[in-house]
C-alpha positions in Angstrom: -48.9 -24.6 -86.3 -48.1 -28.3 -86.8 -47.2 -30.6 -89.6 -48.6 -34.1 -89.3 -46.6 -37.0 -90.6 -46.9 -37.5 -94.4 -47.6 -33.8 -95.1 -44.0 -32.8 -96.0 -42.2 -34.1 -99.1 -38.9 -35.8 -98.7 -36.8 -32.9 -100.1 -38.4 -30.5 -97.6 -37.7 -33.0 -94.8 -34.1 -33.3 -95.9 -33.8 -29.5 -96.1 -35.2 -29.1 -92.6 -32.8 -31.6 -91.1 -29.8 -30.1 -92.9 -30.6 -26.6 -91.8 -31.1 -27.6 -88.2 -27.9 -29.6 -88.4 -25.9 -26.6 -89.7 -27.5 -24.4 -87.0 -26.5 -26.8 -84.3 -23.0 -27.1 -85.6 -22.5 -23.3 -85.8 -23.7 -22.8 -82.2 -21.6 -25.7 -81.0 -18.5 -24.0 -82.4 -19.6 -20.7 -80.8 -20.2 -22.4 -77.5 -16.8 -24.0 -77.3 -15.2 -20.7 -78.0 -17.2 -18.8 -75.4 -16.5 -18.7 -71.7 -18.6 -21.2 -69.8 -21.4 -19.7 -67.7 -23.6 -20.9 -64.9 -26.5 -23.1 -66.2 -29.4 -23.9 -63.9 -30.5 -27.2 -65.4 -33.5 -27.7 -63.1 -34.8 -24.2 -64.0 -34.4 -24.9 -67.7 -36.1 -28.3 -67.5 -39.0 -26.8 -65.5 -39.3 -24.0 -68.0 -39.4 -26.5 -70.9 -42.1 -28.5 -69.1 -44.2 -25.3 -68.7 -43.8 -24.5 -72.4 -44.7 -28.1 -73.3 -47.9 -27.7 -71.3 -48.7 -24.5 -73.2 -48.2 -26.3 -76.5 -50.7 -28.9 -75.4 -53.4 -26.3 -74.8 -54.2 -25.6 -78.4 -57.1 -24.9 -80.7 -57.3 -26.6 -84.1 -58.6 -24.8 -87.2 -57.8 -27.4 -89.8 -55.2 -30.2 -90.1 -51.9 -28.6 -89.5 -53.4 -25.2 -88.5 -53.2 -25.1 -84.7 -53.1 -22.1 -82.4 -51.0 -22.2 -79.2 -48.5 -20.1 -77.4 -44.9 -20.7 -78.5 -42.8 -19.8 -75.4 -39.5 -19.4 -77.3 -39.2 -15.8 -76.5 -39.4 -16.5 -72.7 -36.8 -19.2 -73.0 -34.5 -17.0 -75.0 -34.8 -14.1 -72.4 -34.1 -16.6 -69.6 -31.4 -18.8 -71.0 -30.1 -17.3 -74.3 -30.5 -18.4 -77.9 -28.8 -21.9 -77.9 -30.5 -23.2 -74.8 -33.8 -21.7 -75.9 -33.7 -23.5 -79.3 -32.6 -26.7 -77.5 -35.6 -26.3 -75.1 -38.0 -25.9 -78.0 -36.5 -29.1 -79.5 -37.2 -31.0 -76.3 -40.8 -29.5 -76.2 -41.3 -30.6 -79.8 -40.3 -34.1 -79.0 -42.7 -34.2 -76.0 -45.5 -32.9 -78.1 -44.9 -35.5 -80.8 -44.7 -38.3 -78.2 -48.1 -37.1 -76.9 -49.7 -37.0 -80.3 -49.7 -33.2 -80.7 -47.3 -33.1 -83.6 -45.5 -35.3 -86.2 -42.2 -37.0 -85.8 -41.2 -36.4 -89.4 -41.6 -32.7 -89.2 -39.5 -32.2 -86.0 -36.8 -30.2 -87.7 -39.3 -27.7 -89.2 -41.1 -27.5 -85.9 -37.9 -26.6 -84.2 -36.9 -24.1 -86.9 -40.3 -22.4 -87.1 -41.2 -22.5 -83.4 -37.6 -22.2 -82.0 -35.0 -20.7 -84.3 -37.3 -18.1 -86.0 -38.8 -16.5 -82.9 -35.6 -16.6 -81.0 -33.9 -14.8 -83.9 -36.7 -12.2 -84.0 -36.4 -11.5 -80.3 -32.6 -11.4 -80.5 -32.5 -9.0 -83.4 -35.1 -6.8 -81.7 -33.1 -6.8 -78.5 -29.9 -5.8 -80.2 -31.7 -3.0 -82.1 -33.3 -1.6 -79.0 -30.0 -1.8 -77.1 -28.3 0.2 -79.7 -30.9 2.9 -80.3 -32.6 3.5 -77.0 -31.4 4.6 -73.6 -30.6 1.9 -70.9 -34.0 2.2 -69.2 -35.4 -1.0 -67.6 -38.8 -0.2 -69.2 -37.2 -0.5 -72.6 -36.4 -4.1 -71.6 -39.8 -4.9 -70.2 -42.0 -3.2 -72.8 -39.8 -3.2 -75.9 -38.1 -6.6 -75.6 -40.1 -8.8 -73.2 -43.5 -7.6 -74.4 -43.3 -6.2 -77.9 -40.6 -8.4 -79.3 -42.2 -11.6 -78.0 -45.5 -10.7 -79.6 -43.7 -10.0 -82.9 -42.0 -13.4 -82.6 -45.2 -15.3 -82.5 -46.5 -13.2 -85.4 -43.4 -14.1 -87.4 -44.0 -17.8 -86.6 -47.7 -17.5 -87.8 -46.8 -15.8 -91.1 -43.8 -18.1 -91.9 -45.8 -21.2 -91.1 -48.7 -20.0 -93.3 -46.3 -19.3 -96.1 -44.9 -22.8 -95.8 -48.3 -24.4 -95.9 -49.2 -22.3 -99.0 -45.9 -23.2 -100.6 -46.6 -26.9 -100.1 -50.1 -26.5 -101.5 -51.9 -27.5 -98.4 -54.0 -24.4 -98.3 -54.4 -21.3 -100.5 -53.1 -17.9 -99.4 -56.7 -16.6 -99.3 -57.9 -19.4 -97.1 -55.0 -18.9 -94.7 -55.6 -15.1 -94.5 -59.3 -15.6 -93.9 -59.3 -18.6 -91.5 -56.0 -18.7 -89.8 -53.8 -15.6 -89.8 -56.3 -13.3 -88.0 -56.6 -15.6 -85.1 -52.9 -16.4 -85.0 -51.9 -12.7 -85.0 -54.5 -12.1 -82.3 -52.8 -14.8 -80.2 -49.5 -12.8 -80.5 -50.9 -10.2 -78.0 -51.5 -13.1 -75.5 -47.9 -14.3 -76.1 -46.6 -10.7 -75.5 -48.6 -10.3 -72.3 -47.7 -13.7 -70.9 -44.0 -13.3 -71.7 -43.8 -9.7 -70.6 -45.5 -10.4 -67.3 -43.4 -13.5 -66.5 -40.1 -11.9 -67.3 -41.0 -8.7 -65.4 -41.9 -10.8 -62.3 -38.7 -12.9 -62.6 -36.5 -9.8 -63.0 -38.0 -8.2 -59.9 -37.9 -11.3 -57.6 -35.4 -13.7 -59.3 -33.1 -11.7 -61.4 -30.6 -14.5 -61.7 -33.3 -16.5 -63.7 -33.1 -13.9 -66.6 -29.8 -14.3 -68.4 -30.4 -11.4 -70.9 -31.1 -8.8 -68.2 -27.8 -7.1 -67.6 -27.8 -5.1 -64.3 -24.9 -3.0 -65.4 -26.8 -1.8 -68.5 -30.5 -1.7 -67.6 -30.0 -0.4 -64.0 -27.3 2.0 -64.8 -27.7 5.4 -63.4 -27.6 8.3 -66.0 
């Protein structure tokens, strides 16, 4: 979903920028306190370019109601939360520059298409790690497939609620003309992310930062 320029009131724009700024500051503090890791910049940039291409392949229902893959779950599984959200920020800038989004709504775009799905996948990953045995199929099916699909569903519902709260569309209209198709797209997001992450783990395990060999390949 997108928000063309002029569709968000000033208080909402200010709230979006403030929330994004607080999120960035919090992760900056955490990043400085954490031990530095290896960061493959070329891989990150190529992954962002692929996600940007997925964003440009979209279907429009009505102004602001667009259907496209998000890709935030894949970026999170490959690079972790901060770099995934930063990647979505870069993708949102590219999309706006190419006319596929508004500049004014960039913070909400990053929050809804970046922070929200990353948070969903992160929480699902932590819950599955605590409750289920360290079987690699738990990672592939539960996290890479199911959680990524759930993340796009969360984006669709949250974006629809925001449009309804702003008075752009009624809840009934969104439930009839947008949400069914957006939730159906969640299966495609799950399949695409699950397939890519599985292939990467098998052939390029170093590309997937969240796959811990010591946990998921541990012998019982």
